[in-house]
C-alpha positions as CSV (number, residue, x, y, z in Angstrom):
1,M,146.7,-46.1,111.2
2,T,145.7,-47.2,107.7
3,A,143.2,-50.0,107.3
4,T,144.2,-52.7,104.9
5,T,142.5,-55.7,103.2
6,D,144.7,-58.1,105.2
7,S,143.7,-56.6,108.5
8,P,144.2,-59.1,111.4
9,V,140.6,-58.6,112.5
10,L,138.4,-60.7,110.3
11,E,135.4,-59.1,108.7
12,N,131.9,-60.5,109.4
13,Q,133.1,-62.9,112.0
14,P,130.8,-63.2,115.1
15,I,132.2,-61.7,118.2
16,E,130.5,-63.5,121.0
17,T,132.9,-63.5,123.9
18,G,135.4,-61.2,125.7
19,A,138.1,-63.7,124.8
20,A,137.3,-63.1,121.1
21,V,137.6,-59.4,121.5
22,L,140.8,-59.7,123.4
23,A,142.3,-61.9,120.6
24,N,141.2,-59.4,118.0
25,V,142.7,-56.5,119.9
26,R,145.9,-58.4,120.5
27,A,146.2,-58.8,116.8
28,L,145.8,-55.1,116.3
29,V,148.6,-54.0,118.5
30,P,151.3,-53.7,115.8
31,E,149.0,-51.5,113.7
32,L,148.1,-49.4,116.7
33,K,151.8,-48.8,117.4
34,K,152.3,-47.6,113.8
35,G,149.6,-45.0,114.2
36,E,150.4,-43.8,117.7
37,A,152.6,-40.9,116.8
38,E,150.2,-39.7,114.1
39,N,147.3,-39.8,116.5
40,E,149.2,-37.9,119.1
41,K,150.2,-35.2,116.6
42,A,146.5,-34.9,115.4
43,R,145.3,-34.8,119.1
44,R,142.7,-37.3,118.2
45,L,142.4,-40.9,117.0
46,S,142.3,-41.4,113.2
47,D,139.1,-42.8,111.7
48,D,141.0,-45.9,110.8
49,T,142.0,-46.5,114.4
50,V,138.5,-46.1,115.6
51,D,137.1,-48.4,112.8
52,A,139.6,-51.1,113.6
53,L,138.8,-51.1,117.3
54,R,135.1,-51.1,116.5
55,R,135.5,-54.1,114.1
56,A,137.5,-55.9,116.9
57,G,134.6,-55.5,119.2
58,A,136.4,-53.3,121.7
59,F,133.4,-51.0,122.2
60,R,130.9,-53.7,122.9
61,I,132.4,-55.5,125.9
62,A,130.3,-53.6,128.5
63,A,127.2,-53.1,126.4
64,P,124.0,-54.9,127.6
65,A,123.6,-58.4,126.2
66,R,120.0,-57.7,125.2
67,F,121.2,-55.2,122.7
68,G,124.0,-57.3,121.3
69,G,126.7,-56.4,123.9
70,L,128.9,-58.8,125.8
71,E,128.6,-57.7,129.5
72,T,132.0,-59.2,130.1
73,G,133.0,-57.9,133.5
74,L,135.6,-55.6,135.0
75,R,138.6,-57.9,134.6
76,T,138.0,-58.3,130.8
77,M,137.5,-54.5,130.6
78,L,140.9,-54.1,132.2
79,D,142.5,-56.7,129.9
80,V,141.1,-55.1,126.7
81,S,142.1,-51.6,127.8
82,A,145.6,-52.8,128.7
83,T,146.1,-54.6,125.4
84,V,145.0,-51.5,123.4
85,A,147.4,-49.4,125.5
86,E,150.3,-51.6,124.5
87,G,149.8,-50.1,121.1
88,D,148.4,-46.7,121.8
89,G,147.7,-45.1,125.2
90,G,145.3,-42.5,123.7
91,A,143.3,-45.2,121.9
92,S,143.0,-47.2,125.1
93,W,141.7,-44.1,127.0
94,V,139.0,-43.6,124.4
95,T,138.1,-47.3,124.5
96,T,138.1,-47.4,128.3
97,L,135.9,-44.3,128.8
98,S,133.4,-45.4,126.2
99,N,133.1,-48.8,127.8
100,I,132.5,-47.5,131.3
101,N,129.8,-45.3,129.9
102,H,128.3,-48.4,128.3
103,W,128.2,-50.0,131.7
104,A,126.7,-46.9,133.3
105,L,124.0,-46.7,130.6
106,G,122.6,-49.9,132.0
107,M,121.2,-47.8,134.9
108,F,119.2,-45.6,132.5
109,S,115.6,-46.5,131.4
110,E,114.9,-49.2,128.9
111,Q,113.6,-46.5,126.5
112,A,116.9,-44.6,126.7
113,Q,119.0,-47.7,126.1
114,T,116.8,-48.6,123.1
115,E,117.5,-45.2,121.6
116,V,121.3,-45.5,122.1
117,Y,121.6,-49.0,120.7
118,A,119.2,-48.5,117.8
119,E,122.1,-49.3,115.4
120,G,123.9,-51.9,117.5
121,P,126.2,-52.3,120.4
122,D,129.3,-50.7,118.9
123,V,128.3,-47.1,119.5
124,I,130.9,-44.8,121.2
125,I,129.7,-42.9,124.3
126,S,131.5,-40.1,126.0
127,G,130.7,-38.9,129.5
128,V,131.7,-36.9,132.6
129,V,130.2,-37.7,136.0
130,S,131.1,-34.4,137.6
131,P,127.9,-32.2,137.8
132,T,129.1,-29.1,135.9
133,A,125.8,-28.4,134.2
134,V,122.3,-27.5,135.5
135,A,119.1,-29.2,134.7
136,K,115.9,-27.1,135.1
137,P,112.6,-28.9,135.1
138,V,110.2,-28.3,132.2
139,E,107.2,-30.2,130.9
140,G,108.2,-33.7,130.0
141,G,111.8,-33.4,131.1
142,Y,114.6,-30.8,131.7
143,L,116.4,-28.0,130.0
144,V,120.2,-28.6,130.5
145,S,122.9,-26.0,130.1
146,G,126.6,-26.3,131.0
147,Q,129.8,-27.8,129.9
148,W,131.8,-30.9,130.6
149,P,135.6,-30.5,130.2
150,Y,137.9,-33.5,129.7
151,A,135.2,-35.5,128.0
152,S,137.2,-38.4,126.6
153,A,135.9,-40.0,123.4
154,S,133.9,-36.9,122.7
155,L,135.3,-36.6,119.2
156,H,134.0,-40.0,118.1
157,S,130.9,-40.4,120.3
158,T,127.3,-40.3,119.1
159,W,126.0,-39.9,122.7
160,C,127.3,-38.2,125.9
161,T,126.3,-38.6,129.5
162,G,126.9,-35.4,131.5
163,G,126.7,-34.8,135.2
164,V,124.1,-32.2,136.2
165,V,122.7,-30.5,139.3
166,I,118.9,-31.0,139.1
167,E,117.0,-28.0,140.4
168,D,113.5,-27.7,141.8
169,E,110.9,-25.4,140.4
170,D,112.1,-22.7,142.8
171,G,115.7,-23.1,141.7
172,S,116.9,-25.0,144.8
173,V,119.0,-28.1,144.4
174,A,116.9,-31.3,144.3
175,D,119.2,-34.0,143.1
176,Q,122.4,-34.9,141.2
177,G,121.8,-36.6,137.9
178,M,123.3,-37.7,134.6
179,A,121.8,-36.4,131.4
180,L,122.0,-38.6,128.3
181,I,122.3,-36.4,125.2
182,P,122.6,-37.3,121.5
183,R,125.4,-35.8,119.4
184,S,123.1,-33.6,117.5
185,D,122.3,-31.7,120.7
186,Y,125.7,-30.7,121.9
187,R,128.9,-29.2,120.5
188,V,132.5,-30.1,121.2
189,D,134.9,-27.2,121.9
190,D,138.6,-27.8,121.1
191,T,140.2,-27.4,124.5
192,W,142.4,-30.4,124.9
193,Y,146.0,-29.0,124.7
194,V,148.0,-31.1,127.1
195,A,151.4,-32.7,127.8
196,G,150.2,-36.3,127.5
197,M,147.3,-38.4,126.5
198,R,146.8,-36.0,123.5
199,A,145.3,-38.6,121.2
200,S,142.4,-39.1,123.6
201,G,140.9,-35.9,122.3
202,S,139.3,-35.2,125.7
203,N,137.8,-31.9,124.7
204,T,134.9,-30.0,126.3
205,V,131.3,-30.9,125.6
206,V,128.9,-28.0,125.7
207,A,125.1,-28.0,126.0
208,E,123.0,-24.9,125.7
209,D,119.3,-25.1,126.7
210,V,119.1,-28.7,125.5
211,F,115.8,-30.5,126.2
212,V,116.4,-33.8,127.9
213,P,113.3,-35.9,128.2
214,E,112.5,-37.5,131.6
215,H,113.5,-41.0,130.4
216,R,117.0,-39.8,129.5
217,M,117.8,-38.4,133.0
218,L,119.3,-40.6,135.7
219,S,119.2,-39.8,139.4
220,M,122.7,-40.5,140.8
221,M,121.4,-41.1,144.4
222,G,120.8,-44.8,143.6
223,A,124.2,-45.1,142.0
224,F,126.0,-43.6,145.0
225,S,124.0,-45.6,147.5
226,G,124.1,-48.9,145.7
227,S,120.3,-49.3,145.8
228,Y,120.3,-50.5,142.1
229,V,122.1,-53.7,143.2
230,A,118.9,-55.2,144.6
231,E,116.9,-54.0,141.6
232,R,119.1,-55.6,138.9
233,T,118.1,-59.3,139.1
234,D,118.7,-59.7,135.3
235,S,122.5,-59.2,135.2
236,A,125.4,-59.7,137.6
237,F,127.6,-57.3,135.5
238,A,125.0,-54.6,135.9
239,R,125.1,-55.0,139.7
240,S,128.8,-54.1,139.9
241,A,129.6,-51.5,142.5
242,F,129.5,-48.0,141.0
243,G,132.5,-46.4,142.7
244,P,134.9,-49.3,142.3
245,M,133.9,-49.7,138.7
246,L,134.6,-46.0,137.9
247,V,137.9,-46.0,139.7
248,M,139.3,-49.4,138.7
249,V,138.5,-49.2,135.0
250,L,140.9,-46.3,134.6
251,V,143.8,-48.6,135.8
252,G,143.5,-50.7,132.6
253,P,145.4,-48.3,130.3
254,Q,148.1,-48.0,132.9
255,L,148.7,-51.7,132.9
256,G,149.2,-51.8,129.2
257,M,151.4,-48.7,129.1
258,G,153.6,-50.3,131.8
259,R,153.9,-53.5,129.8
260,A,154.7,-51.6,126.6
261,A,157.4,-49.6,128.2
262,L,159.1,-52.7,129.7
263,E,159.0,-54.5,126.4
264,L,160.5,-51.5,124.6
265,V,163.4,-51.3,127.0
266,R,164.0,-55.1,127.0
267,T,164.1,-55.4,123.2
268,K,166.5,-52.6,122.9
269,A,168.8,-53.7,125.7
270,A,170.6,-56.3,123.5
271,E,171.5,-53.9,120.7
272,K,172.1,-50.6,122.4
273,S,175.3,-49.6,124.3
274,L,175.4,-48.0,127.7
275,A,176.7,-44.5,127.2
276,Y,180.0,-43.5,128.9
277,T,180.6,-47.1,130.1
278,V,182.5,-50.1,128.7
279,F,179.3,-52.0,128.0
280,D,178.4,-52.5,124.3
281,R,175.1,-53.9,125.4
282,Q,172.9,-52.4,128.1
283,A,171.8,-55.9,128.9
284,D,175.3,-56.8,130.2
285,S,175.3,-54.1,132.9
286,V,174.4,-55.4,136.4
287,A,173.0,-52.0,137.3
288,F,170.8,-52.0,134.2
289,Q,169.7,-55.6,134.9
290,M,168.6,-54.6,138.4
291,L,166.7,-51.5,137.3
292,V,164.8,-53.5,134.7
293,A,164.0,-56.2,137.2
294,E,162.7,-53.6,139.7
295,A,160.5,-52.1,137.0
296,A,159.1,-55.4,136.0
297,L,158.2,-56.3,139.6
298,K,156.5,-53.0,140.1
299,I,154.4,-53.6,137.0
300,D,153.6,-57.0,138.3
301,T,152.5,-55.4,141.6
302,A,150.1,-53.1,139.7
303,H,148.6,-56.1,137.9
304,L,148.1,-58.0,141.2
305,H,146.3,-55.2,142.9
306,A,144.2,-54.4,139.8
307,Y,143.1,-58.0,139.4
308,R,142.4,-58.5,143.1
309,A,140.1,-55.5,143.0
310,A,138.4,-56.6,139.7
311,D,137.8,-60.1,141.0
312,D,136.3,-58.7,144.2
313,V,134.0,-56.4,142.3
314,M,132.7,-59.3,140.2
315,R,132.3,-61.6,143.2
316,W,130.2,-58.9,145.0
317,A,128.1,-58.5,141.8
318,E,127.5,-62.2,141.4
319,A,126.4,-62.4,145.0
320,A,124.1,-59.4,144.6
321,E,126.0,-57.7,147.4
322,Y,126.8,-54.1,147.6
323,P,130.3,-53.9,149.3
324,D,130.6,-52.0,152.6
325,L,132.5,-48.7,152.9
326,L,135.8,-50.4,154.0
327,A,135.7,-52.8,151.1
328,R,135.0,-50.1,148.6
329,A,137.7,-47.9,150.1
330,R,140.2,-50.7,149.8
331,V,139.5,-50.9,146.1
332,R,140.5,-47.2,145.9
333,G,143.7,-48.2,147.7
334,D,144.3,-51.0,145.2
335,A,143.9,-48.4,142.4
336,A,146.3,-46.0,144.0
337,T,148.9,-48.7,144.5
338,A,148.6,-49.8,140.9
339,L,149.0,-46.3,139.6
340,R,152.0,-45.5,141.8
341,S,153.6,-48.8,140.9
342,I,153.3,-48.1,137.2
343,N,154.5,-44.5,137.6
344,E,157.5,-45.7,139.6
345,A,158.3,-48.5,137.1
346,L,158.3,-46.0,134.2
347,N,160.6,-43.6,136.1
348,T,162.9,-46.6,136.8
349,L,163.0,-47.6,133.1
350,L,163.8,-44.0,132.1
351,D,166.6,-44.0,134.7
352,A,167.9,-47.2,133.1
353,T,167.8,-45.9,129.5
354,G,169.0,-42.3,130.2
355,A,168.3,-39.0,128.4
356,G,167.9,-40.6,125.0
357,A,164.5,-41.9,126.2
358,F,163.2,-38.4,125.9
359,A,163.9,-38.0,122.2
360,D,160.7,-37.3,120.2
361,V,161.3,-40.5,118.1
362,N,161.5,-42.7,121.2
363,A,158.1,-44.1,122.1
364,L,159.1,-44.4,125.8
365,Q,158.7,-40.7,126.5
366,R,155.3,-40.7,124.9
367,I,154.2,-43.6,127.1
368,W,155.6,-41.8,130.2
369,R,153.7,-38.6,129.3
370,D,150.4,-40.5,128.6
371,S,150.7,-42.5,131.8
372,N,151.4,-39.5,134.0
373,V,148.5,-37.5,132.6
374,G,146.1,-40.4,132.8
375,A,147.1,-41.2,136.4
376,R,146.0,-37.8,137.5
377,H,142.4,-38.2,136.5
378,A,140.3,-36.6,139.3
379,V,138.4,-39.8,140.0
380,M,141.5,-41.7,141.0
381,L,144.1,-39.4,142.4
382,P,146.3,-41.7,144.5
383,R,146.6,-39.4,147.6
384,V,142.9,-39.0,147.8
385,S,142.4,-42.7,147.4
386,I,144.9,-43.5,150.1
387,E,143.4,-41.0,152.5
388,T,140.0,-42.5,151.8
389,Y,141.2,-45.9,152.6
390,G,143.0,-44.7,155.7
391,K,139.9,-43.0,157.1
392,A,137.8,-46.1,156.4
393,L,140.4,-48.3,158.2
394,L,140.3,-46.1,161.2
395,G,136.6,-45.4,161.3
396,V,137.0,-41.7,160.6
397,E,134.0,-40.1,159.0
398,L,134.3,-39.4,155.3
399,H,133.2,-36.0,154.1
400,D,132.1,-34.8,150.7
401,H,135.3,-32.9,150.2
402,I,137.3,-36.2,150.4
403,T,135.5,-38.0,147.6
404,P,131.9,-38.6,146.5
405,I,132.8,-41.6,144.4
406,I,133.5,-44.6,146.6
């Protein structure tokens, strides 16, 4: 993507609402589409793409208001991610993961937040919740060593939050935490060689005996239990339920990829013949019409479930209420239904268009690959989510091997 002087995002214009960000991002979609293939080939977003998204305000929608962020809410986060994904799925994944890390940063100390936002709210933050590193206590903080694979946004981030096992002085496990580390203290190993979502550059962040001061370490017990909800009287957005936020935000890119695929098939249907039939236009075939309608309805289904969950998360947050287990499990069910619906819709659209959809020059196959890889993120695997919801409905005890994020 190449920046131009007539960019649809106006320079030096105040960005004060989520609606303004959404309008800016909507205007960028044509340019994002132009750069999508190049970004995938490079296995990273171009600097122009990142700069355009930053100027649009896409990275500030979840940043704390006291630091110039917008604290918009989960529904706006979904809409921004979905709109970016209409242009480039990888760009949406980077935007989405950075934004959820902005939201999570609100749980860290004031000192830590001040350090991250020293230069404004548009910083990019990567992060991995899974505790694949160890934090050993030392005077004033911890020494952290380990690696976090699949760290989306790591190629463009200036900070990373990494899950750690916090040890006691004697080496036994004391807690699970998140360490906040500046870019100067970690390296990024080039490990992201995958079938889809290549442009997200979700490489491996590595820390080797990095000193993390006490104020940049967060205990995850409060996040998992929801105790922070009662403590955050300053912001409804900051009170959003941890598990539902982490799961649902990843649905946003899927919604946009579904919409992009449907639009691509619809626009070509009037000008492309249906191979080995008498139809000069795909749009004239009843079978084709039915397949497109089925796909469109599945995409609608995904939106309905995603928006229901997002609205519930915001309602709970505004009421300073931490949802019970059944309610949180149902959000996972909503996420699973949305993911499956998009996946089924894409397969249906590929059935409608045939083998030509898999040509390298056809954007449909890239959307299909990006969606399928993204849908298998460990936080939101549909079968795990459905099992979790089923257990909650039936009162069956949840165990750690089912899911720690709910």
